[in-house]
BATI-869807 format. One record per atom (N, C-alpha, C): atom name; x, y, z; residue in one letter. Coordinates in steps of 0.02 Angstrom, whole numbers, always signed. Example, Ala and Ser with C-alpha at 12.3 -4.5 7.8 and 13.67 -1.06 7.14 Angstrom:
BEGIN
+-------+--------+--------+--------+--------+
: atome :     px :     py :     pz : residu :
+-------+--------+--------+--------+--------+
:     N :   +660 :   -284 :   +390 :      A :
:    CA :   +615 :   -225 :   +390 :      A :
:     C :   +660 :   -165 :   +390 :      A :
:     N :   +642 :   -112 :   +354 :      S :
:    CA :   +684 :    -53 :   +357 :      S :
:     C :   +645 :     +2 :   +394 :      S :
+-------+--------+--------+--------+--------+
//
This chain:
BEGIN
+-------+--------+--------+--------+--------+
: atome :     px :     py :     pz : residu :
+-------+--------+--------+--------+--------+
:     N :  -2871 :  -2124 :  -2357 :      M :
:    CA :  -2874 :  -2099 :  -2424 :      M :
:     C :  -2807 :  -2102 :  -2459 :      M :
:     N :  -2753 :  -2117 :  -2422 :      S :
:    CA :  -2688 :  -2120 :  -2455 :      S :
:     C :  -2680 :  -2188 :  -2489 :      S :
:     N :  -2658 :  -2185 :  -2550 :      E :
:    CA :  -2648 :  -2246 :  -2588 :      E :
:     C :  -2573 :  -2261 :  -2591 :      E :
:     N :  -2557 :  -2324 :  -2586 :      E :
:    CA :  -2487 :  -2345 :  -2590 :      E :
:     C :  -2465 :  -2342 :  -2663 :      E :
:     N :  -2405 :  -2315 :  -2678 :      P :
:    CA :  -2381 :  -2313 :  -2747 :      P :
:     C :  -2361 :  -2383 :  -2770 :      P :
:     N :  -2369 :  -2394 :  -2834 :      D :
:    CA :  -2352 :  -2459 :  -2863 :      D :
:     C :  -2276 :  -2465 :  -2868 :      D :
:     N :  -2246 :  -2515 :  -2835 :      P :
:    CA :  -2173 :  -2521 :  -2835 :      P :
:     C :  -2144 :  -2532 :  -2905 :      P :
:     N :  -2179 :  -2568 :  -2947 :      E :
:    CA :  -2155 :  -2580 :  -3015 :      E :
:     C :  -2151 :  -2516 :  -3055 :      E :
:     N :  -2202 :  -2474 :  -3048 :      R :
:    CA :  -2202 :  -2410 :  -3083 :      R :
:     C :  -2146 :  -2364 :  -3058 :      R :
:     N :  -2135 :  -2365 :  -2992 :      L :
:    CA :  -2081 :  -2324 :  -2964 :      L :
:     C :  -2013 :  -2348 :  -2989 :      L :
:     N :  -2004 :  -2413 :  -2992 :      H :
:    CA :  -1940 :  -2440 :  -3017 :      H :
:     C :  -1930 :  -2422 :  -3091 :      H :
:     N :  -1983 :  -2426 :  -3130 :      A :
:    CA :  -1978 :  -2407 :  -3201 :      A :
:     C :  -1962 :  -2333 :  -3208 :      A :
:     N :  -1992 :  -2292 :  -3165 :      L :
:    CA :  -1978 :  -2220 :  -3167 :      L :
:     C :  -1905 :  -2206 :  -3148 :      L :
:     N :  -1879 :  -2240 :  -3098 :      E :
:    CA :  -1809 :  -2231 :  -3079 :      E :
:     C :  -1762 :  -2251 :  -3136 :      E :
:     N :  -1779 :  -2304 :  -3171 :      K :
:    CA :  -1738 :  -2325 :  -3229 :      K :
:     C :  -1738 :  -2271 :  -3283 :      K :
:     N :  -1797 :  -2244 :  -3297 :      R :
:    CA :  -1801 :  -2193 :  -3349 :      R :
:     C :  -1763 :  -2130 :  -3329 :      R :
:     N :  -1770 :  -2110 :  -3267 :      L :
:    CA :  -1734 :  -2051 :  -3243 :      L :
:     C :  -1658 :  -2061 :  -3247 :      L :
:     N :  -1635 :  -2120 :  -3227 :      A :
:    CA :  -1563 :  -2135 :  -3231 :      A :
:     C :  -1539 :  -2135 :  -3303 :      A :
:     N :  -1581 :  -2159 :  -3349 :      K :
:    CA :  -1562 :  -2160 :  -3420 :      K :
:     C :  -1558 :  -2089 :  -3447 :      K :
:     N :  -1604 :  -2047 :  -3427 :      I :
:    CA :  -1605 :  -1977 :  -3450 :      I :
:     C :  -1544 :  -1940 :  -3423 :      I :
:     N :  -1528 :  -1951 :  -3360 :      K :
:    CA :  -1471 :  -1918 :  -3329 :      K :
:     C :  -1404 :  -1945 :  -3355 :      K :
:     N :  -1406 :  -2003 :  -3386 :      G :
:    CA :  -1345 :  -2033 :  -3413 :      G :
:     C :  -1303 :  -2067 :  -3360 :      G :
:     N :  -1333 :  -2089 :  -3307 :      E :
:    CA :  -1296 :  -2123 :  -3255 :      E :
:     C :  -1287 :  -2196 :  -3274 :      E :
:     N :  -1225 :  -2218 :  -3269 :      G :
:    CA :  -1209 :  -2287 :  -3280 :      G :
:     C :  -1209 :  -2324 :  -3213 :      G :
:     N :  -1185 :  -2384 :  -3213 :      P :
:    CA :  -1180 :  -2420 :  -3149 :      P :
:     C :  -1129 :  -2385 :  -3104 :      P :
:     N :  -1147 :  -2379 :  -3041 :      K :
:    CA :  -1104 :  -2343 :  -2994 :      K :
:     C :  -1050 :  -2390 :  -2969 :      K :
:     N :   -989 :  -2363 :  -2967 :      K :
:    CA :   -932 :  -2401 :  -2941 :      K :
:     C :   -914 :  -2374 :  -2874 :      K :
:     N :   -882 :  -2416 :  -2833 :      G :
:    CA :   -861 :  -2395 :  -2767 :      G :
:     C :   -801 :  -2348 :  -2770 :      G :
:     N :   -791 :  -2309 :  -2718 :      P :
:    CA :   -734 :  -2263 :  -2717 :      P :
:     C :   -668 :  -2301 :  -2712 :      P :
:     N :   -616 :  -2273 :  -2742 :      T :
:    CA :   -552 :  -2307 :  -2742 :      T :
:     C :   -499 :  -2270 :  -2701 :      T :
:     N :   -511 :  -2210 :  -2681 :      H :
:    CA :   -461 :  -2175 :  -2641 :      H :
:     C :   -494 :  -2136 :  -2585 :      H :
:     N :   -454 :  -2102 :  -2545 :      A :
:    CA :   -479 :  -2071 :  -2485 :      A :
:     C :   -530 :  -2016 :  -2498 :      A :
:     N :   -518 :  -1974 :  -2548 :      A :
:    CA :   -565 :  -1919 :  -2562 :      A :
:     C :   -631 :  -1946 :  -2587 :      A :
:     N :   -629 :  -1996 :  -2631 :      A :
:    CA :   -690 :  -2024 :  -2658 :      A :
:     C :   -727 :  -2065 :  -2605 :      A :
:     N :   -690 :  -2093 :  -2558 :      A :
:    CA :   -721 :  -2133 :  -2506 :      A :
:     C :   -753 :  -2089 :  -2452 :      A :
:     N :   -743 :  -2024 :  -2456 :      G :
:    CA :   -772 :  -1979 :  -2407 :      G :
:     C :   -728 :  -1970 :  -2346 :      G :
:     N :   -665 :  -1989 :  -2349 :      L :
:    CA :   -621 :  -1980 :  -2292 :      L :
:     C :   -593 :  -1909 :  -2293 :      L :
:     N :   -596 :  -1878 :  -2236 :      S :
:    CA :   -568 :  -1811 :  -2231 :      S :
:     C :   -493 :  -1816 :  -2220 :      S :
:     N :   -459 :  -1759 :  -2227 :      Q :
:    CA :   -387 :  -1759 :  -2216 :      Q :
:     C :   -371 :  -1776 :  -2143 :      Q :
:     N :   -415 :  -1758 :  -2098 :      G :
:    CA :   -404 :  -1775 :  -2027 :      G :
:     C :   -406 :  -1850 :  -2016 :      G :
:     N :   -453 :  -1883 :  -2049 :      E :
:    CA :   -458 :  -1956 :  -2042 :      E :
:     C :   -397 :  -1991 :  -2071 :      E :
:     N :   -373 :  -1966 :  -2127 :      V :
:    CA :   -312 :  -1995 :  -2157 :      V :
:     C :   -252 :  -1983 :  -2111 :      V :
:     N :   -248 :  -1923 :  -2082 :      A :
:    CA :   -193 :  -1908 :  -2036 :      A :
:     C :   -195 :  -1952 :  -1974 :      A :
:     N :   -255 :  -1962 :  -1947 :      W :
:    CA :   -260 :  -2006 :  -1888 :      W :
:     C :   -241 :  -2077 :  -1904 :      W :
:     N :   -258 :  -2100 :  -1964 :      R :
:    CA :   -239 :  -2167 :  -1985 :      R :
:     C :   -163 :  -2174 :  -1985 :      R :
:     N :   -129 :  -2123 :  -2012 :      M :
:    CA :    -56 :  -2126 :  -2015 :      M :
:     C :    -25 :  -2122 :  -1945 :      M :
:     N :    -53 :  -2081 :  -1901 :      V :
:    CA :    -28 :  -2076 :  -1833 :      V :
:     C :    -36 :  -2143 :  -1797 :      V :
:     N :    -93 :  -2175 :  -1807 :      I :
:    CA :   -105 :  -2239 :  -1775 :      I :
:     C :    -57 :  -2292 :  -1801 :      I :
:     N :    -42 :  -2290 :  -1866 :      E :
:    CA :     +6 :  -2338 :  -1894 :      E :
:     C :    +75 :  -2328 :  -1864 :      E :
:     N :    +96 :  -2266 :  -1856 :      L :
:    CA :   +162 :  -2252 :  -1827 :      L :
:     C :   +165 :  -2272 :  -1754 :      L :
:     N :   +115 :  -2253 :  -1716 :      V :
:    CA :   +115 :  -2269 :  -1644 :      V :
:     C :   +109 :  -2344 :  -1632 :      V :
:     N :    +69 :  -2378 :  -1671 :      S :
:    CA :    +62 :  -2450 :  -1661 :      S :
:     C :   +128 :  -2486 :  -1679 :      S :
:     N :   +163 :  -2464 :  -1731 :      G :
:    CA :   +228 :  -2493 :  -1747 :      G :
:     C :   +277 :  -2483 :  -1691 :      G :
:     N :   +279 :  -2423 :  -1663 :      M :
:    CA :   +324 :  -2410 :  -1607 :      M :
:     C :   +305 :  -2450 :  -1546 :      M :
:     N :   +240 :  -2455 :  -1532 :      F :
:    CA :   +217 :  -2492 :  -1473 :      F :
:     C :   +236 :  -2566 :  -1478 :      F :
:     N :   +226 :  -2595 :  -1537 :      I :
:    CA :   +244 :  -2665 :  -1546 :      I :
:     C :   +319 :  -2675 :  -1538 :      I :
:     N :   +359 :  -2631 :  -1568 :      G :
:    CA :   +432 :  -2636 :  -1561 :      G :
:     C :   +454 :  -2629 :  -1489 :      G :
:     N :   +427 :  -2580 :  -1454 :      L :
:    CA :   +446 :  -2570 :  -1384 :      L :
:     C :   +423 :  -2629 :  -1341 :      L :
:     N :   +365 :  -2657 :  -1356 :      S :
:    CA :   +341 :  -2715 :  -1318 :      S :
:     C :   +386 :  -2776 :  -1327 :      S :
:     N :   +405 :  -2789 :  -1389 :      V :
:    CA :   +449 :  -2846 :  -1403 :      V :
:     C :   +517 :  -2834 :  -1370 :      V :
:     N :   +544 :  -2773 :  -1376 :      G :
:    CA :   +608 :  -2757 :  -1345 :      G :
:     C :   +606 :  -2764 :  -1270 :      G :
:     N :   +553 :  -2739 :  -1238 :      Y :
:    CA :   +548 :  -2745 :  -1166 :      Y :
:     C :   +541 :  -2818 :  -1145 :      Y :
:     N :   +502 :  -2855 :  -1184 :      G :
:    CA :   +494 :  -2927 :  -1168 :      G :
:     C :   +560 :  -2964 :  -1172 :      G :
:     N :   +599 :  -2950 :  -1223 :      L :
:    CA :   +665 :  -2983 :  -1229 :      L :
:     C :   +712 :  -2960 :  -1174 :      L :
:     N :   +711 :  -2896 :  -1157 :      D :
:    CA :   +752 :  -2872 :  -1102 :      D :
:     C :   +733 :  -2904 :  -1036 :      D :
:     N :   +668 :  -2910 :  -1025 :      W :
:    CA :   +645 :  -2942 :   -963 :      W :
:     C :   +666 :  -3015 :   -961 :      W :
:     N :   +662 :  -3048 :  -1019 :      L :
:    CA :   +680 :  -3119 :  -1023 :      L :
:     C :   +755 :  -3130 :  -1011 :      L :
:     N :   +797 :  -3088 :  -1040 :      F :
:    CA :   +870 :  -3096 :  -1035 :      F :
:     C :   +901 :  -3054 :   -980 :      F :
:     N :   +864 :  -3008 :   -949 :      G :
:    CA :   +891 :  -2967 :   -895 :      G :
:     C :   +936 :  -2911 :   -919 :      G :
:     N :   +928 :  -2888 :   -979 :      T :
:    CA :   +969 :  -2833 :  -1007 :      T :
:     C :   +922 :  -2776 :  -1025 :      T :
:     N :   +899 :  -2739 :   -974 :      L :
:    CA :   +843 :  -2693 :   -985 :      L :
:     C :   +850 :  -2643 :  -1042 :      L :
:     N :   +900 :  -2601 :  -1048 :      P :
:    CA :   +893 :  -2550 :  -1100 :      P :
:     C :   +913 :  -2572 :  -1171 :      P :
:     N :   +947 :  -2627 :  -1179 :      V :
:    CA :   +976 :  -2644 :  -1244 :      V :
:     C :   +923 :  -2659 :  -1297 :      V :
:     N :   +884 :  -2712 :  -1287 :      F :
:    CA :   +834 :  -2732 :  -1336 :      F :
:     C :   +777 :  -2682 :  -1341 :      F :
:     N :   +762 :  -2648 :  -1285 :      L :
:    CA :   +710 :  -2597 :  -1286 :      L :
:     C :   +726 :  -2541 :  -1336 :      L :
:     N :   +788 :  -2518 :  -1335 :      V :
:    CA :   +809 :  -2465 :  -1381 :      V :
:     C :   +811 :  -2491 :  -1452 :      V :
:     N :   +840 :  -2549 :  -1462 :      I :
:    CA :   +847 :  -2577 :  -1530 :      I :
:     C :   +778 :  -2588 :  -1562 :      I :
:     N :   +734 :  -2623 :  -1526 :      F :
:    CA :   +668 :  -2638 :  -1555 :      F :
:     C :   +623 :  -2577 :  -1556 :      F :
:     N :   +635 :  -2529 :  -1512 :      G :
:    CA :   +598 :  -2466 :  -1516 :      G :
:     C :   +614 :  -2429 :  -1580 :      G :
:     N :   +678 :  -2427 :  -1599 :      L :
:    CA :   +698 :  -2396 :  -1662 :      L :
:     C :   +672 :  -2436 :  -1722 :      L :
:     N :   +676 :  -2502 :  -1718 :      L :
:    CA :   +650 :  -2543 :  -1772 :      L :
:     C :   +574 :  -2534 :  -1780 :      L :
:     N :   +538 :  -2527 :  -1725 :      G :
:    CA :   +466 :  -2515 :  -1728 :      G :
:     C :   +450 :  -2447 :  -1759 :      G :
:     N :   +492 :  -2397 :  -1743 :      F :
:    CA :   +483 :  -2331 :  -1773 :      F :
:     C :   +494 :  -2334 :  -1848 :      F :
:     N :   +547 :  -2368 :  -1869 :      V :
:    CA :   +561 :  -2375 :  -1940 :      V :
:     C :   +505 :  -2412 :  -1976 :      V :
:     N :   +479 :  -2465 :  -1945 :      A :
:    CA :   +424 :  -2503 :  -1975 :      A :
:     C :   +361 :  -2460 :  -1980 :      A :
:     N :   +347 :  -2419 :  -1929 :      G :
:    CA :   +289 :  -2375 :  -1931 :      G :
:     C :   +295 :  -2323 :  -1986 :      G :
:     N :   +355 :  -2294 :  -1994 :      V :
:    CA :   +365 :  -2245 :  -2047 :      V :
:     C :   +358 :  -2278 :  -2116 :      V :
:     N :   +384 :  -2339 :  -2122 :      K :
:    CA :   +379 :  -2374 :  -2186 :      K :
:     C :   +305 :  -2388 :  -2204 :      K :
:     N :   +265 :  -2407 :  -2156 :      V :
:    CA :   +194 :  -2419 :  -2168 :      V :
:     C :   +159 :  -2354 :  -2186 :      V :
:     N :   +177 :  -2299 :  -2152 :      M :
:    CA :   +148 :  -2234 :  -2168 :      M :
:     C :   +164 :  -2213 :  -2239 :      M :
:     N :   +225 :  -2223 :  -2261 :      I :
:    CA :   +245 :  -2204 :  -2328 :      I :
:     C :   +208 :  -2247 :  -2380 :      I :
:     N :   +201 :  -2311 :  -2366 :      R :
:    CA :   +164 :  -2355 :  -2412 :      R :
:     C :    +91 :  -2335 :  -2417 :      R :
:     N :    +60 :  -2317 :  -2361 :      T :
:    CA :     -9 :  -2295 :  -2361 :      T :
:     C :    -17 :  -2230 :  -2401 :      T :
:     N :    +29 :  -2183 :  -2391 :      A :
:    CA :    +26 :  -2120 :  -2428 :      A :
:     C :    +36 :  -2132 :  -2503 :      A :
:     N :    +81 :  -2177 :  -2521 :      A :
:    CA :    +92 :  -2192 :  -2592 :      A :
:     C :    +30 :  -2224 :  -2623 :      A :
:     N :     -2 :  -2268 :  -2586 :      D :
:    CA :    -64 :  -2300 :  -2612 :      D :
:     C :   -119 :  -2248 :  -2622 :      D :
:     N :   -126 :  -2202 :  -2574 :      M :
:    CA :   -177 :  -2151 :  -2581 :      M :
:     C :   -160 :  -2103 :  -2638 :      M :
:     N :    -97 :  -2088 :  -2647 :      N :
:    CA :    -76 :  -2044 :  -2701 :      N :
:     C :    -87 :  -2077 :  -2768 :      N :
:     N :    -72 :  -2142 :  -2773 :      K :
:    CA :    -81 :  -2179 :  -2835 :      K :
:     C :   -155 :  -2182 :  -2854 :      K :
:     N :   -198 :  -2196 :  -2805 :      D :
:    CA :   -270 :  -2199 :  -2818 :      D :
:     C :   -298 :  -2131 :  -2836 :      D :
:     N :   -272 :  -2078 :  -2805 :      G :
:    CA :   -295 :  -2011 :  -2819 :      G :
:     C :   -273 :  -1986 :  -2887 :      G :
:     N :   -215 :  -2010 :  -2912 :      A :
:    CA :   -190 :  -1989 :  -2977 :      A :
:     C :   -232 :  -2018 :  -3034 :      A :
:     N :   -269 :  -2071 :  -3021 :      A :
:    CA :   -309 :  -2103 :  -3073 :      A :
:     C :   -372 :  -2063 :  -3088 :      A :
:     N :   -391 :  -2018 :  -3043 :      L :
:    CA :   -452 :  -1978 :  -3052 :      L :
:     C :   -436 :  -1914 :  -3091 :      L :
:     N :   -487 :  -1885 :  -3123 :      P :
:    CA :   -477 :  -1820 :  -3155 :      P :
:     C :   -460 :  -1768 :  -3103 :      P :
:     N :   -426 :  -1713 :  -3122 :      P :
:    CA :   -405 :  -1663 :  -3073 :      P :
:     C :   -461 :  -1632 :  -3033 :      P :
:     N :   -521 :  -1626 :  -3060 :      D :
:    CA :   -575 :  -1595 :  -3022 :      D :
:     C :   -600 :  -1641 :  -2967 :      D :
:     N :   -588 :  -1706 :  -2970 :      E :
:    CA :   -610 :  -1751 :  -2918 :      E :
:     C :   -553 :  -1770 :  -2871 :      E :
:     N :   -492 :  -1768 :  -2895 :      G :
:    CA :   -436 :  -1794 :  -2857 :      G :
:     C :   -411 :  -1748 :  -2802 :      G :
:     N :   -409 :  -1682 :  -2814 :      D :
:    CA :   -379 :  -1638 :  -2764 :      D :
:     C :   -430 :  -1602 :  -2721 :      D :
:     N :   -494 :  -1606 :  -2737 :      G :
:    CA :   -546 :  -1575 :  -2697 :      G :
:     C :   -551 :  -1500 :  -2706 :      G :
:     N :   -512 :  -1470 :  -2752 :      R :
:    CA :   -514 :  -1398 :  -2762 :      R :
:     C :   -561 :  -1379 :  -2819 :      R :
:     N :   -586 :  -1430 :  -2855 :      G :
:    CA :   -636 :  -1417 :  -2907 :      G :
:     C :   -607 :  -1396 :  -2970 :      G :
+-------+--------+--------+--------+--------+
//
């Protein structure tokens, strides 16, 4: 006894409802809050960027030390360079998120309403 609804009528109804509500075309999110990222997810992203920069620096330094037989020299130098590179990437990510968040109205940008 159940009848299938007409897809064309449903589509027309959705159009009318969207017109009444005043919804325009939906755009994708441009920053972390609009994308649904929590502060924890953003923090983990930054931690991963820092740790991966340090890991790459330490790996390159250890590889060069192993190759040349000078164990602590390149390890320390490239470890510090990896740390600096990780911090630089973290700062750039934070600046990008801050720039994208500043483009939104205050009630959407800070999450405090």
